[in-house]
C-alpha positions in Angstrom: 95.7 107.9 111.3 98.4 108.7 108.8 98.3 107.0 105.4 100.8 106.8 102.5 98.0 107.8 100.1 95.1 110.2 100.7 91.6 108.8 100.9 88.9 110.1 98.7 86.6 112.6 100.4 83.7 110.1 100.6 86.0 107.4 102.0 87.4 109.9 104.5 83.9 110.6 105.7 83.2 106.9 106.1 86.4 106.4 108.1 85.5 109.3 110.3 81.9 108.0 110.8 83.1 104.6 111.9 85.9 106.1 114.0 83.3 108.0 116.0 81.2 104.8 116.5 84.4 103.0 117.8 85.1 106.0 120.1 81.6 105.8 121.6 81.7 102.0 122.1 81.9 101.0 125.8 81.6 97.2 125.2 85.0 95.5 125.3 83.7 92.3 123.7 82.2 94.3 120.8 85.5 96.1 120.3 87.4 92.8 120.4 85.0 91.3 117.8 85.4 94.4 115.6 89.2 94.2 115.9 89.2 90.6 114.9 86.9 91.3 111.9 89.1 94.2 110.8 92.2 92.0 111.1 90.6 89.3 109.0 89.5 91.8 106.3 92.9 93.5 106.3 94.6 90.1 105.8 92.1 89.2 103.0 92.8 92.5 101.3 96.6 92.0 101.6 96.3 88.5 100.1 94.2 89.8 97.3 96.7 92.5 96.6 99.6 90.0 96.6 97.8 87.7 94.2 96.6 90.5 91.9 100.1 92.1 91.9 101.7 88.7 91.1 99.2 88.2 88.3 100.1 91.6 86.8 103.8 90.9 87.1 103.3 87.4 85.8 105.0 85.8 88.8 103.8 83.4 91.5 102.6 85.1 94.7 105.1 83.2 96.8 107.9 84.7 94.6 107.0 88.3 95.5 109.2 89.9 98.1 111.7 87.0 98.3 115.4 87.6 97.5 117.2 85.4 95.0 120.3 83.5 96.0 
């Protein structure tokens, strides 16, 4: 998986470890559950980043990424 920023060595090992677990999984329901969990965590992280970035820029999170008329 390509990324815009390189992972630290320890994080890269963790990603590889879990990638191998996913590759070995034969249970479709387990994979669905994992995919939903990852989607939820990804969205929470994106929301956190948006709010943190807005706080640092001293703007409301809903103002970020919106064009002005």
